[in-house]
C-alpha positions as CSV (number, residue, x, y, z in Angstrom):
1,M,87.4,95.0,80.7
2,K,87.0,96.5,77.3
3,S,86.6,93.6,75.0
4,Q,87.8,94.1,71.4
5,E,86.6,90.7,70.2
6,P,83.5,90.7,68.1
7,R,80.3,90.7,70.0
8,S,77.7,88.0,69.8
9,S,74.3,88.8,68.3
10,S,72.8,89.5,71.8
11,S,72.3,93.0,73.0
12,C,74.5,94.6,75.6
13,A,73.1,95.0,79.2
14,A,72.3,98.6,78.6
15,C,70.2,98.0,75.5
16,K,68.5,95.1,77.1
17,F,67.6,97.2,80.2
18,L,66.4,100.1,78.0
19,K,64.6,97.6,75.7
20,R,66.1,98.9,72.5
21,R,68.0,97.4,69.7
22,C,71.8,97.2,70.2
23,T,73.6,98.7,67.2
24,P,77.1,97.6,66.2
25,N,78.5,101.0,67.3
26,C,76.6,101.1,70.6
27,Q,78.7,103.1,73.1
28,F,77.5,101.1,76.1
29,A,78.3,97.6,74.6
30,P,82.1,97.5,75.4
31,Y,81.5,98.4,79.1
32,F,78.1,96.8,79.9
33,R,78.3,93.2,78.7
34,S,75.1,91.2,78.3
35,D,76.1,88.8,81.1
36,E,76.2,91.7,83.7
37,P,72.7,93.2,83.7
38,N,72.8,94.5,87.3
39,K,75.9,96.6,86.5
40,F,74.0,98.9,84.1
41,A,70.8,98.7,86.2
42,K,72.6,100.2,89.2
43,V,74.3,102.9,87.1
44,H,71.0,103.8,85.4
45,K,69.1,104.0,88.7
46,V,71.5,106.5,90.1
47,F,72.7,108.5,87.1
48,G,70.3,107.8,84.2
49,A,71.2,106.5,80.8
50,S,71.3,109.9,79.2
51,N,73.8,111.2,81.8
52,V,76.0,108.1,81.5
53,S,76.0,108.6,77.7
54,K,77.0,112.3,78.1
55,I,79.8,111.4,80.6
56,L,81.2,108.7,78.3
57,N,81.1,111.2,75.3
58,E,83.2,113.7,77.3
59,V,85.8,111.3,78.5
60,P,88.7,110.2,76.1
61,E,88.2,106.7,74.8
62,D,91.2,105.3,76.6
63,Q,89.7,106.4,80.0
64,R,86.2,105.2,79.5
65,E,86.6,101.8,81.1
66,D,87.9,103.4,84.3
67,T,85.1,105.9,84.1
68,V,82.5,103.2,83.9
69,N,84.1,101.3,86.8
70,S,84.0,104.5,88.8
71,L,80.4,105.1,88.0
72,V,79.5,101.5,88.9
73,Y,81.3,101.8,92.2
74,E,79.7,105.2,93.0
75,A,76.2,103.8,92.1
76,E,76.6,100.8,94.3
77,V,77.8,102.9,97.3
78,R,75.0,105.4,96.7
79,L,72.4,102.6,96.7
80,R,73.9,101.2,99.9
81,D,74.1,104.6,101.6
82,P,71.7,107.1,99.9
83,V,72.6,110.0,102.2
84,Y,76.4,110.0,102.2
85,G,77.4,107.7,99.3
86,C,81.1,107.6,98.5
87,I,81.8,110.5,100.9
88,G,80.6,108.3,103.8
89,A,83.0,105.6,102.8
90,I,85.9,108.1,102.4
91,A,85.1,109.7,105.7
92,S,85.1,106.3,107.5
93,L,88.4,105.4,106.0
94,Q,89.9,108.8,106.9
95,K,88.7,108.4,110.5
96,K,90.3,105.0,110.7
97,M,93.5,106.4,109.2
98,V,93.6,109.1,111.9
99,E,93.0,106.5,114.6
100,L,95.8,104.4,113.3
101,Q,98.2,107.3,113.1
102,N,97.4,108.2,116.7
103,D,98.0,104.6,117.7
104,L,101.3,104.7,115.9
105,L,102.4,107.9,117.6
106,L,101.5,106.4,121.0
107,A,103.4,103.3,120.2
108,K,106.4,105.4,119.2
109,A,106.2,107.4,122.4
110,R,106.1,104.2,124.5
111,L,109.0,102.8,122.5
112,A,111.0,106.1,123.1
113,Y,110.1,105.9,126.8
114,C,111.3,102.3,127.0
115,A,114.5,103.2,125.1
116,T,115.3,106.0,127.6
117,T,114.5,103.9,130.6
118,T,116.7,101.0,129.4
119,S,119.7,103.3,128.6
120,I,119.7,104.5,132.3
121,K,121.3,101.7,134.3
122,P,119.9,101.5,137.8
123,T,122.2,100.8,140.7
124,A,119.9,98.2,142.1
125,P,117.4,96.0,140.2
126,T,114.0,97.5,140.7
127,S,111.9,95.1,138.6
128,T,110.8,91.7,139.4
129,L,111.5,88.7,137.3
130,S,107.9,88.5,136.0
131,E,108.0,92.2,134.8
132,M,111.3,91.5,133.0
133,Q,109.8,88.5,131.1
134,D,106.7,90.5,130.0
135,P,107.8,92.8,127.2
136,F,104.3,94.4,127.0
137,N,104.3,95.5,130.6
138,M,104.2,99.2,130.3
139,N,104.1,100.7,133.8
140,F,104.7,104.3,133.1
141,P,105.5,106.5,136.1
142,P,102.5,108.9,136.4
143,S,104.6,112.0,136.4
144,T,106.8,111.3,133.3
145,G,104.6,109.2,131.0
146,L,102.2,111.9,129.8
147,E,105.0,114.5,129.6
148,L,107.1,112.2,127.5
149,E,104.1,111.5,125.2
150,E,103.4,115.3,124.8
151,S,107.1,115.9,124.1
152,F,107.0,113.1,121.5
153,Y,104.0,114.6,119.8
154,Q,105.6,118.0,119.6
155,N,108.9,116.6,118.3
156,S,107.2,114.3,115.8
157,F,105.4,117.3,114.3
158,V,108.7,119.0,113.7
159,V,110.3,115.9,112.2
160,G,107.3,115.0,110.1
161,Q,106.5,118.5,109.0
162,N,107.6,117.9,105.4
163,E,105.3,114.9,105.2
164,W,102.3,116.9,106.2
165,M,103.1,119.4,103.5
166,N,102.4,116.8,100.9
167,L,98.7,116.5,102.1
168,N,96.0,118.4,100.1
169,E,93.5,120.8,101.7
170,F,91.3,117.9,102.8
171,G,94.0,116.1,104.7
172,Q,94.4,113.4,102.0
173,F,97.5,112.4,100.1
174,P,97.2,113.7,96.5
175,F,96.5,111.1,93.9
176,L,99.2,110.7,91.3
């Protein structure tokens, strides 16, 4: 939140933390308000005031607020997880995404199996009434269940090949 309203006479959080006088053209003041002292303290602990100042000078003014928010997030995560930092959070989310994609493929395979078994009309009813009332009862025959799943995985790769081309080299969707 870059505030354009005139500041009060109090120093910004950065100048208070660094114990210096806050000037009217202080580059930290719009982003580190005096009522958020921990925000700058975290960023300073991880990056240092000099590096934050250099980063803010290199970034265009209209992107500085987003830059500060990113630095604050990165500092908080680095303080929580000093070894992996943001990469640990990203890796955890990517792992969860892969697990969910596999779950989705399995669900689609089961749905395809159910669709093929319901399209074949048996001559005599083979299921009991309790099995018909339970829509989640998935009793796959041992010989065809795995083959159907493998077939589905192969076919889904061919169908979804264009989607995978949109991924970058790290297996992530590119940011727009």
